[in-house]
N, C-alpha and C positions, 0 to 999 in steps of 0.2 A: 241208405238209410235204416236198415234193420241192424240191429246190432243184439244178439243175445236173446231174439225172439220177441224184440220191442223196435218198434217203430217211434223216430225221431220227427216228435211233431213241428220241433224248431228248425229242422232241414228245409234249406229254400226249395229245394227240389220239391218235397212235401207241401210245404205252403204254396207253391206257382201252381202245383195239381190240384189240390183241394180248392183254392181261388176261383175255379174256371166254373164253380156250382154254385147255384143262386141257393139260399136255403129258403126251404119251401113252407117256414113258419110263417112267412107273408111279412117279413120285415125289412125285405129288400137288398140284404148285404149278402155278401158272397159267405159259403160255409165255413172259411176258414175264421173271419170275423165277426161273424154273428155272436152275440155276446148279453142277449138280454134275456130276461127270464129267470134266471136265478142267479147267484154268486159265483156258479160255477161256467157260468154260460147258457145259452140255449139248447134244451133238452134234443131238440132235431139235431142241430147241427152236432152237438155230441154224440148222438146214436151216428148219424153218419159218418162222423170220425173213426169211430170204433168199429164200423163196417168195412171203411177203407182199409184200415190200419188191417183186419184179420183177412180181406183178401190180399193186400201186399204178404202178408205172412204165409198165405197160402199160395204165393207166388204167382200170381194173377200180376199181369203189366198195367201199365197204365191206360193204355189202348181197349184192354178188355176191362177195366173198372170202368172208363169211361161208357164205353158199349153199353154195360149191363145199366147202367144207370138212363140212357138214351132211349134203350127199350122199354125200362120200367117207367119212367115219365116224361119223356119225348124230351124234346128239345127246349122245351120251357125251364129244365133243370140248368140250362147252362145260362153263364152271365152275358156271353156274346154268342150271336147266333155263327153257327156253321157256314163256313167260307164255301159256300157252294149249292147251286141249284136253287132253288126259290128264296131261300133265305138270303142269298147273295143279291139276289134283284132286289129284294124288300128293304134290304139294307140300302143297297146303292139310288134305286129308285126317286127317293125323296130329293135326296142332292140333285139329281138329273131334272127334274120338275122345274126345281127352284134355281137351278142355272136359268134353264129357259123362259122361264116366268123373267128374270130379270133381264137377259137379252132382249125380251120381247117390249118390254115396259121401255127400255133402252131406247128400241128401233121407232115404239111409236111416240116418244117425248121428241125426239131429234125431228120425226115429220112434223109434228107439230110446230115446233120453233122454227122449221122451214119455212113453212106455211105463214105464219106469223110474220115472219120477215120478208116475205112477198107482200102480204097484204100491206104492210108497215110501210114499205117501199114504192107500193104505186102510185101513181100522180092523180090528183083529183080529175074526176071523169066531165070534161065539159061537155055538156049536150046540146050546145048549140043556141041556149036559152039566152034570155036578156044578161048582159056584159056585168052589170050591176049586179044581179042576182048570182051570177057564178062567183064574183067576188066576195060576196057575203058568204057563200058555199065555202070557198077556199080557205078564208079566213077561218071560219068555224072549225073546218078539218083542222087548219094548222092548230088552234088552240086547243084542241081535244088532244092534238098528237103530243104537245108539251106537257100536258097533264099526265099522260102516261108513258112517256116515253122519256 
């Protein structure tokens, strides 16, 4: 990326490295693409790129530069959290909870539908009362079933 004491900011490696960092001006874009504020782009992003350029010219590796910014600003400077420790847990846990919730809803709905099938397939209860009254109840129940099934 360096050529005659200068860094090529259009190089894919440079772009990929600088895109890892979140611009802390508050725009929500990465440092490479942040371009608001002036015709030359965001002052924060320009300063950041100049610092990165200087560190690269001083011979620091990408990992050393990344560690410098992590120690200065913390993990919030990164566009994506680190894939280790608590960050990995915080990244994965919402998906695990969502899947567990969907499975729970599926099981509850399945249980309800089975219970409803059982209730609707049950025969009318004959209490030993008057046969005419039983016929009236049976016909009422049958009419209600026809309405809803």
